[in-house]
C-alpha positions in Angstrom: -40.9 43.1 -4.0 -40.2 43.6 -7.7 -36.6 42.4 -8.2 -34.5 45.3 -10.0 -33.2 44.6 -13.5 -29.5 44.4 -12.2 -30.6 41.8 -9.4 -32.7 39.7 -12.4 -29.6 40.0 -14.7 -27.2 38.7 -11.7 -29.5 35.7 -10.9 -29.8 34.7 -14.6 -26.1 34.6 -14.9 -25.6 32.6 -11.7 -28.0 30.0 -12.7 -26.5 29.5 -16.2 -22.7 29.6 -14.5 -23.8 27.3 -12.0 -25.5 24.7 -14.5 -22.4 25.0 -16.5 -20.2 24.2 -13.7 -22.6 21.2 -13.0 -22.2 20.0 -16.7 -18.4 20.7 -16.4 -17.9 18.4 -13.5 -21.0 15.5 -13.9 -20.9 15.3 -17.8 -17.3 16.5 -19.0 -15.4 15.3 -15.8 -13.5 18.5 -16.3 -13.9 20.9 -13.3 -12.9 24.4 -13.7 -13.3 25.6 -10.2 -13.1 24.2 -6.6 -16.0 23.1 -4.5 -15.7 26.2 -2.3 -16.0 28.4 -5.2 -19.2 26.5 -6.4 -20.5 26.7 -3.1 -20.0 30.7 -3.0 -22.0 30.8 -6.3 -24.7 28.6 -5.1 -25.0 30.6 -1.7 -25.3 34.0 -3.7 -27.9 32.8 -5.7 -29.8 31.6 -2.6 -29.6 35.1 -0.8 -30.7 36.7 -4.2 -33.7 34.5 -4.6 -34.4 34.7 -0.8 -34.3 38.8 -1.0 -36.3 38.6 -4.2 -38.8 35.3 -4.2 -40.1 36.0 -7.5 -36.6 35.0 -8.9 -37.0 31.5 -7.7 -38.1 30.1 -10.8 -38.7 26.2 -11.1 -35.6 25.8 -13.2 -33.3 27.2 -10.7 -30.5 25.2 -9.1 -31.6 26.3 -5.7 -34.9 24.6 -6.1 -33.4 21.1 -5.8 -34.3 20.6 -2.3 -37.0 22.0 -0.3 -40.2 20.2 -0.9 -42.6 19.0 2.1 -41.9 15.3 2.6 -44.6 13.2 0.6 -47.0 10.8 2.3 -46.9 8.4 -0.8 -45.7 8.4 -4.5 -48.2 9.4 -6.9 -48.3 7.0 -10.3 -47.0 8.0 -13.7 -48.1 6.2 -16.8 -45.1 6.1 -19.0 -45.8 7.4 -22.6 -44.2 4.5 -24.0 -43.6 1.6 -22.0 -40.1 1.1 -20.5 -39.3 -2.3 -21.2 -36.8 -4.8 -19.9 -34.3 -6.4 -22.2 -33.9 -9.9 -23.4 -30.4 -11.3 -21.9 -27.3 -13.2 -23.4 -25.2 -15.3 -21.1 -22.6 -16.5 -23.7 -21.1 -15.8 -26.8 -23.2 -18.0 -29.0 -26.5 -16.4 -27.6 -24.8 -12.8 -28.7 -23.9 -14.2 -32.4 -27.3 -15.8 -32.6 -28.7 -12.1 -31.6 -26.9 -10.6 -34.6 -28.1 -13.3 -36.9 -31.9 -12.8 -35.7 -31.2 -9.2 -36.6 -29.6 -9.5 -39.8 -32.5 -11.8 -41.1 -35.1 -9.9 -40.2 -33.9 -6.8 -41.8 -32.6 -8.8 -45.1 -29.0 -7.2 -44.6 -25.4 -8.5 -44.7 -24.2 -6.3 -41.9 -25.7 -4.2 -38.9 -23.9 -1.5 -37.1 -24.5 -1.4 -33.2 -24.3 1.3 -30.6 -22.9 -0.4 -27.5 -22.3 0.9 -23.6 -22.0 -0.8 -20.4 -25.0 -1.9 -18.6 -25.5 -0.1 -15.6 -26.3 -1.7 -12.2 -28.7 1.0 -10.9 -32.4 2.2 -11.2 -33.9 3.0 -14.3 -35.8 6.4 -14.5 -37.6 8.7 -17.1 -37.0 12.6 -17.1 -39.6 14.8 -18.8 -38.9 18.1 -20.4 -41.4 20.8 -21.3 -40.0 23.7 -23.3 -36.7 22.8 -21.9 -37.6 22.6 -18.2 -37.6 19.5 -15.9 -41.3 18.9 -14.9 -41.5 15.0 -13.9 -39.3 12.3 -13.0 -40.6 8.4 -12.8 -39.2 5.0 -11.8 -39.4 2.2 -14.3 -42.2 0.5 -12.0 -43.5 -2.3 -13.8 -42.7 -1.0 -17.2 -46.1 0.7 -17.9 -46.6 2.4 -14.8 -44.0 4.0 -12.3 -43.7 6.1 -9.3 -43.3 10.0 -9.4 -40.0 11.0 -7.7 -39.6 14.2 -9.2 -38.5 16.1 -6.0 -36.1 13.7 -5.3 -34.7 13.4 -8.8 -34.4 17.3 -8.5 -31.7 16.8 -5.6 -29.3 15.1 -8.1 -27.1 17.8 -9.5 -26.0 15.7 -12.5 -29.7 15.9 -13.7 -30.4 19.3 -15.6 -33.3 21.4 -14.4 -33.2 23.7 -17.6 -32.2 22.8 -21.0 -31.6 25.5 -23.7 -34.6 26.3 -25.7 -35.2 24.5 -28.9 -37.4 22.6 -30.9 -36.1 19.2 -29.4 -36.3 20.2 -26.0 -40.0 21.6 -26.3 -41.3 18.0 -25.6 -38.3 15.6 -24.7 -38.3 12.6 -22.4 -35.0 11.2 -21.4 -34.2 7.9 -20.0 -31.0 6.6 -18.2 -29.9 5.3 -15.0 -29.5 6.5 -11.3 -26.5 5.0 -9.3 -23.9 5.4 -6.6 -20.2 5.2 -7.6 -18.4 2.4 -5.9 -16.2 4.8 -3.7 -19.2 7.0 -2.7 -20.9 3.8 -1.7 -18.1 3.0 0.8 -18.0 6.5 2.1 -21.9 6.2 2.4 -21.7 3.0 4.5 -19.0 4.5 6.7 -20.9 7.3 7.5 -23.9 4.8 8.2 -21.7 2.9 10.8 -20.4 6.2 12.5 -24.1 7.0 13.1 -24.9 3.5 14.3 -27.4 3.0 11.5 -27.8 0.0 9.1 -25.3 -0.3 6.2 -26.4 -0.8 2.8 -25.8 -4.4 1.0 -24.6 -2.9 -2.3 -24.8 0.5 -4.4 -27.9 -0.7 -6.4 -30.0 -1.2 -3.2 -28.4 2.0 -1.9 -29.4 4.0 -5.0 -32.9 2.5 -4.9 -33.7 3.2 -1.3 -32.4 6.4 -1.8 -34.6 7.7 -4.8 -37.7 6.1 -3.2 -37.2 8.3 0.2 -40.6 10.4 0.8 -38.5 13.2 2.2 -36.3 14.7 -0.7 -33.9 16.1 2.1 -32.7 12.5 2.9 -32.1 11.9 -0.9 -30.5 15.1 -0.9 -27.7 13.8 1.2 -27.1 10.7 -0.7 -24.3 10.5 -3.4 -26.6 9.8 -6.0 -25.5 10.2 -9.9 -27.4 10.0 -13.5 -26.2 8.7 -16.8 -28.5 9.0 -19.8 -28.9 6.0 -22.2 -31.6 6.8 -24.4 -35.0 8.8 -25.1 -38.5 7.8 -24.8 -40.1 10.6 -26.7 -38.9 13.3 -29.0 -41.7 14.3 -31.4 -39.3 17.1 -32.7 -35.8 15.5 -32.7 -34.4 14.8 -36.2 -31.4 12.4 -35.4 -31.0 9.5 -37.5 -29.1 6.9 -35.2 -29.0 6.1 -31.8 -25.3 7.1 -31.4 -26.2 10.5 -32.7 -28.9 10.7 -30.1 -26.7 10.4 -27.3 -24.2 12.8 -28.5 -27.1 15.4 -28.8 -27.7 14.6 -25.3 -24.3 15.2 -24.1 -24.7 18.6 -25.9 -27.8 19.3 -24.1 -26.0 18.7 -20.5 -26.7 15.1 -19.9 -23.8 13.0 -18.4 -23.7 10.1 -20.8 -21.2 7.0 -20.5 -17.9 7.8 -22.0 -17.1 3.9 -22.7 -19.8 3.9 -25.4 -18.8 2.5 -28.8 -20.4 1.7 -32.1 -19.1 -1.5 -34.2 -20.4 -3.7 -36.9 -21.2 -7.6 -36.5 -21.2 -10.2 -33.9 -17.3 -9.8 -33.7 -17.6 -6.2 -33.1 -20.0 -7.0 -30.3 -17.9 -9.7 -28.5 -14.8 -7.5 -28.8 -16.8 -4.8 -26.8 -18.0 -7.3 -24.4 -14.6 -8.7 -23.7 -12.6 -5.1 -23.6 -15.6 -3.9 -21.1 -14.9 -7.0 -19.0 -11.1 -6.4 -18.4 -11.8 -2.8 -17.7 -14.6 -3.4 -15.3 -12.9 -3.8 -12.0 -11.5 -0.4 -12.6 -14.7 1.5 -13.7 -16.0 4.0 -10.9 -19.6 2.3 -11.0 -20.9 -1.2 -10.8 -22.1 -2.8 -14.1 -23.2 -6.4 -14.8 -23.1 -6.6 -18.4 -23.3 -4.8 -21.7 -26.0 -3.4 -23.9 -26.4 -3.9 -27.8 -28.5 -1.8 -29.7 -29.0 -1.3 -33.5 -27.6 1.9 -34.4 -30.2 3.0 -36.9 -33.6 4.3 -35.4 -35.5 3.4 -38.6 -34.0 -0.4 -38.3 -35.2 -0.3 -34.7 -38.7 0.6 -35.3 -38.9 -2.0 -38.3 -37.7 -4.6 -35.7 -40.4 -3.6 -33.0 -41.1 -5.6 -30.1 -41.6 -9.2 -28.9 -43.5 -9.8 -25.6 -42.2 -7.3 -23.2 -38.5 -6.6 -24.7 -37.2 -4.9 -27.9 -36.0 -7.0 -30.8 -33.3 -4.6 -31.6 -31.5 -4.5 -28.4 -29.8 -7.2 -26.1 -28.0 -7.4 -22.7 -25.0 -9.5 -22.6 -24.6 -10.1 -18.9 -21.3 -11.0 -17.1 -21.1 -13.9 -14.9 -22.9 -12.9 -11.7 -20.5 -11.2 -8.6 -23.2 -12.1 -6.2 -24.4 -15.7 -5.3 -26.3 -17.3 -2.3 -24.7 -20.5 -0.9 -24.5 -22.4 2.5 -21.8 -21.8 5.2 -20.3 -25.0 6.0 -18.1 -23.9 8.8 -16.1 -20.8 10.3 -12.2 -21.1 10.4 -10.0 -18.6 11.9 -6.8 -17.7 10.0 -3.7 -16.0 11.6 -1.8 -13.5 9.6 1.9 -12.7 9.3 1.2 -9.9 12.0 -1.0 -12.2 14.1 -4.1 -10.5 13.1 -7.0 -13.5 13.4 -9.4 -13.5 10.4 -12.6 -15.6 10.4 -12.9 -17.2 7.3 -16.4 -18.7 6.2 -15.9 -22.3 4.7 -18.5 -22.4 1.9 -20.4 -24.9 -0.1 -18.8 -24.4 -3.6 -20.4 -21.6 -5.8 -19.7 -19.8 -9.0 -19.0 -16.2 -8.5 -17.8 -13.8 -11.2 -16.8 -16.6 -13.2 -14.9 -18.5 -10.2 -15.5 -20.7 -7.9 -15.5 -19.7 -4.4 -15.1 -22.1 -1.3 -14.1 -19.3 1.4 -15.2 -15.8 1.8 -13.6 -13.3 4.3 -15.6 -12.6 7.3 -13.0 -9.5 8.1 -12.8 -9.2 12.1 -14.6 -10.3 15.2 -16.9 -7.0 15.0 -18.0 -7.5 11.4 -18.9 -11.3 12.3 -21.0 -10.1 15.2 -22.6 -7.4 13.2 -23.6 -10.0 10.5 -24.3 -12.6 12.6 -22.7 -15.4 10.5 -23.2 -19.0 11.6 -22.6 -22.5 10.5 -25.3 -23.8 8.2 -26.6 -20.0 7.4 -27.5 -19.3 3.7 -25.3 -16.3 3.0 -24.7 -13.8 -0.1 -21.1 -13.8 -1.4 -19.9 -11.1 -3.5 -16.6 -11.2 -5.5 -15.6 -7.9 -7.4 -12.6 -8.0 -9.6 -9.5 -9.1 -7.6 -11.2 -8.2 -4.2 -11.1 -11.2 -1.9 -14.6 -13.1 -1.6 -16.9 -11.8 1.3 -19.9 -12.4 3.0 -22.3 -9.4 2.3 -25.5 -10.7 4.0 -27.4 -13.2 5.7 -30.8 -14.7 4.8 -32.2 -15.0 8.2 -35.4 -16.2 6.8 -33.7 -19.4 5.8 -31.4 -20.1 9.1 -32.0 -23.5 10.3 -33.0 -24.2 13.8 -30.3 -25.0 16.7 -27.4 -22.8 15.3 -25.2 -21.3 17.4 -23.1 -17.7 17.3 -19.6 -17.9 16.3 -16.8 -16.8 18.9 -13.1 -16.1 18.3 -11.0 -18.8 20.2 -9.1 -17.2 23.4 -6.0 -19.0 22.1 -4.2 -18.8 18.7 -5.3 -21.9 16.9 -1.8 -21.8 15.4 0.5 -21.7 18.5 -1.7 -21.5 21.5 -0.6 -18.4 22.7 -3.0 -16.0 24.4 -5.5 -13.7 21.8 -5.7 -10.0 22.5 -7.4 -7.0 21.3 -6.8 -3.3 22.0 -9.6 -1.0 23.0 -9.1 0.9 20.0 -9.0 -1.6 17.4 -11.4 -4.1 15.6 -8.7 -6.7 15.1 -7.8 -9.3 17.5 -4.3 -10.8 17.7 -2.0 -13.7 18.6 0.2 -12.4 21.2 3.2 -14.7 20.5 4.9 -12.7 17.8 8.4 -14.5 18.5 7.0 -17.9 18.6 4.1 -18.1 16.4 4.7 -20.0 13.3 2.1 -17.6 11.3 4.0 -14.8 12.1 7.6 -16.3 12.0 8.8 -14.8 8.9 7.4 -11.0 9.7 9.1 -11.7 13.2 12.6 -12.7 11.7 12.8 -10.2 9.0 11.8 -7.3 11.8 14.4 -8.7 14.1 17.3 -8.6 11.7 16.3 -5.3 10.2 19.0 -2.3 10.2 17.1 -0.3 12.9 17.0 -3.5 15.1 19.5 -5.9 15.4 21.0 -4.9 12.0 22.0 -8.4 10.9 23.3 -7.7 7.3 22.4 -9.9 4.3 19.6 -11.6 6.3 16.9 -10.5 3.7 13.5 -11.9 2.5 14.7 -14.7 0.2 17.0 -16.1 3.0 14.5 -15.9 5.5 12.1 -17.6 3.2 14.3 -20.3 2.9 15.2 -20.9 6.5 11.5 -21.1 7.4 10.4 -23.1 4.9 13.1 -25.8 5.3 12.3 -25.5 9.0 15.7 -24.6 9.6 14.7 -21.8 11.8 11.7 -21.2 13.8 12.3 -17.9 16.4 14.8 -15.2 16.2 17.1 -17.3 18.9 17.6 -20.2 16.1 19.4 -17.6 14.2 22.4 -17.9 16.3 22.7 -21.6 16.1 23.1 -21.3 12.4 26.6 -23.1 11.4 28.5 -22.9 7.7 27.0 -26.2 6.6 23.4 -25.8 7.2 23.6 -22.1 5.2 25.9 -23.2 2.6 23.4 -26.1 1.9 20.6 -23.4 0.8 19.9 -22.1 -2.6 22.5 -19.4 -3.8 24.1 -19.5 -0.6 28.1 -20.2 -0.9 30.9 -20.6 1.5 31.9 -17.1 1.6 28.3 -15.7 1.4 27.4 -18.1 4.4 30.4 -16.6 6.4 29.3 -13.1 5.9 26.0 -13.9 7.4 27.6 -15.8 10.3 30.1 -12.9 10.9 26.9 -10.4 10.7 25.1 -12.7 13.5 28.3 -12.7 15.7 28.6 -8.9 15.3 24.7 -8.2 16.1 25.3 -9.9 19.3 26.5 -6.7 20.8 23.7 -4.3 20.6 21.9 -1.7 22.7 18.8 -2.1 25.1 16.6 0.2 23.1 17.8 -1.8 19.7 16.8 -5.1 21.5 13.5 -4.2 22.7 12.7 -2.7 19.3 13.7 -5.9 17.5 11.3 -7.7 19.8 8.3 -6.4 17.6 6.1 -5.6 20.5 2.9 -4.0 19.1 2.7 -0.2 19.2 6.6 -0.1 20.3 8.4 1.7 17.6 11.9 2.9 17.8 11.1 6.0 19.6 9.3 4.3 22.3 11.6 1.6 22.5 14.4 4.3 23.4 12.3 5.9 26.0 11.6 2.4 27.6 15.5 1.5 27.6 16.4 4.8 29.0 13.6 5.0 31.7 14.3 1.5 33.1 17.8 0.8 32.5 17.8 -2.9 32.0 15.7 -5.6 30.5 14.8 -7.4 33.7 13.3 -4.0 35.2 11.3 -4.0 32.0 10.0 -7.4 32.1 9.2 -6.9 35.8 7.2 -3.7 35.5 3.1 -3.6 35.6 1.2 -1.5 33.5 1.2 1.5 36.2 4.9 1.4 36.3 5.0 1.3 32.4 3.0 4.4 32.2 5.7 6.3 34.1 7.8 5.9 31.2 7.9 9.1 28.8 4.9 8.9 26.3 3.8 5.6 27.1 0.1 5.6 27.6 -2.5 2.8 28.7 -2.6 1.2 25.1 0.8 0.8 24.8 1.1 -0.3 28.3 -1.0 -3.1 27.8 0.6 -4.0 24.4 3.9 -4.4 26.2 2.6 -6.3 29.3 0.6 -8.7 27.1 3.8 -9.3 25.1 6.1 -10.1 28.0 3.1 -12.0 29.7 3.2 -14.7 27.0 5.4 -17.6 27.9 6.5 -18.2 24.6 7.8 -15.1 24.0 9.8 -15.0 27.3 11.2 -18.4 26.6 12.7 -16.7 23.2 14.2 -14.1 24.9 15.7 -16.0 27.5 17.3 -18.4 24.3 18.6 -15.1 22.7 20.5 -14.0 25.9 21.6 -17.6 26.4 23.0 -17.4 22.8 25.1 -14.5 23.8 23.0 -11.4 22.7 24.2 -8.8 25.0 24.1 -4.9 25.8 25.2 -2.5 28.3 22.7 -1.5 31.3 22.7 1.1 33.6 20.1 2.3 36.5 17.8 3.8 34.2 17.2 7.6 33.8 16.6 10.0 36.5 13.3 10.6 37.2 12.5 14.3 37.3 9.5 16.5 38.4 7.2 18.0 35.9 8.8 21.1 34.3 12.4 19.8 35.1 12.5 17.9 31.8 14.1 19.8 29.1 13.7 19.3 25.4 16.6 19.5 23.5 17.0 19.2 19.4 20.4 18.3 17.8 21.8 19.4 14.6 24.8 19.8 12.5 28.1 18.1 13.0 29.3 18.2 16.3 33.3 18.0 17.0 34.3 14.6 18.4 30.6 13.4 19.0 28.1 12.1 16.7 24.4 13.0 16.8 23.5 9.7 18.0 25.9 9.8 20.9 24.5 13.3 22.0 21.3 12.1 21.9 22.1 9.1 24.3 23.9 11.5 26.5 20.7 14.0 26.6 18.6 11.0 27.4 20.5 9.4 30.1 20.3 12.7 32.0 16.5 12.0 31.8 15.6 14.6 29.3 14.2 14.6 25.9 15.6 14.8 22.3 13.1 15.9 19.5 13.4 16.0 16.0 12.3 19.5 14.7 12.4 23.1 16.6 9.3 24.5 17.8 8.0 26.9 20.5 8.3 24.0 23.1 12.4 23.6 22.3 14.3 24.5 25.3 17.6 24.2 23.4 19.2 23.7 20.0 22.6 21.9 20.1 24.3 23.1 16.8 27.4 22.0 15.2 28.8 22.9 11.8 26.3 23.0 9.1 23.2 23.5 10.9 21.0 24.8 8.4 17.6 25.7 8.5 17.0 24.3 12.2 19.6 27.2 13.3 17.8 29.6 11.6 14.3 28.6 13.0 15.6 28.2 16.5 16.9 32.2 16.5 13.8 33.4 14.9 11.8 31.6 18.0 14.6 32.8 20.3 15.7 29.3 21.5 18.9 29.1 22.9 21.5 27.5 20.7 24.4 25.5 22.4 27.5 24.4 21.0 29.0 21.0 22.5 30.9 22.7 25.4 27.5 24.7 26.3 25.7 21.1 26.3 28.1 19.7 28.9 27.7 22.8 30.9 23.8 22.5 30.8 23.9 18.9 31.7 26.3 19.5 34.6 23.6 21.7 36.2 20.4 19.8 35.1 
């Protein structure tokens, strides 16, 4: 069907607009529209071309995906070889390069174009009359593989350039890569799909680009950066920097970190600057590249063997190295988390000697199957803790055994537990374990727990590091002489701490439960447990089924509570706290109400003669619930003076509003 003129004009506008937004997004990093708006433009063009197939020209953005899977890749012979660069690993080698260039050219100083060296896959893109016609991998430098259908799926690669003399016959060279953040999301998708994860962004980019089915490639977060030109017979630029600027004008993404400088000192300043910024770059690099800026001087210098004389790659120390696993230790963190750590034969990674690398958790350890005696690949990037990323199974010695986490904490001997919904195994001796000591004490003394004023991080550090306090119960054995001997602790400060400790002995059951630091038990759950059971002894005796009878306590929380109280070390500390005089008022527990009898209250404003905390306690003591905000589920709003927005919302929803007298009346009948 012949497309009407209006449809042709609209399609042409959509193609230009979509490519303009591709440039804004991928080249200039300055998008003007949202992803949803972009998708609407794209969908409109797809619909137009489906209705009028003649509009679907090869340069259209819609033609990026859709070719049938290939049986194999065809060979492509490069017009000019895609040669590798010579490498430098020291400042002196970089200075020697500058010296050789100056001597060969017979000049005093040389200007260089410099940019980061991407850790990706080198490719070439061929354009005829401004249309992308072929893309190939570097291969052996002379012959590569035709991956045109796959390259068409990468949105940062222009499919059509403006028609001009320099785009009539143009070969652009650059790198396909995956951003670090995109790589993390890709591996997360692989994990959720139960598929193998990629070892690093470079391997992921290479594997994605060499898919025989371009639809698979289209689902991978590939990006392209141009760094040079292989052929441009009609171009008139004079320098490498000018050439890159022109590629940006044509719509190609070019690294914004590129610079121009003169002499060896300029090269080394750039190397150091990029090295400092390397951990914050969005992509992986393994060095920087120096190129003589003047193109006529590049031609004069020519090539030696398989590398250009006018360019050099100055490498950073490698961030991945292979070494041997000498042992596997288990560390216990301040929250009780057990982390397996590989003890390694010392190896230099990223300029730092590495002797340990994290294995993260039990699931990761099993997935990678790291064993003592294995040869492993260790990665260290920036300030990230070194990690084992792969095992070389082909080098595994005979007789190795799979490693299993211990069933008892290696620090305190308490039972190791793991929730079904977590990958992390934990020590259950929260009140006793030395590894968790500081965290347990700070939580216990917190304002919403035992509220021991003055017992902050600095004081806890001293008490633990000088072996004065081992458990929360030891706090109540402190005396003026011991405290006064600590750094920055005079007699008055010591007296204030002791007074705060004495005052904290009189507390509430809900505060005490929260202060224990039971995993998955926050303030709200602690309050529910206190009101439901009424006494600590009844709580200690409750099995998982009885625990789940409390409001909002499910199987996971019940299991955490039971595991904590089943640990003898924890029960011993609780006993010592009670012996030290920590006490609270106990009762029979909240009455159990049938389904539908429990009412939901919200308390707001200033109540006459009663705090909101007291009103909450009164309501919960009758077996009802108190919520923090008004909703359709709210049965009553108890409002005092200055009730504010909650009162307005309650009236809008038709929720009954009570004053304090009304609250007492409702509770008498419910």
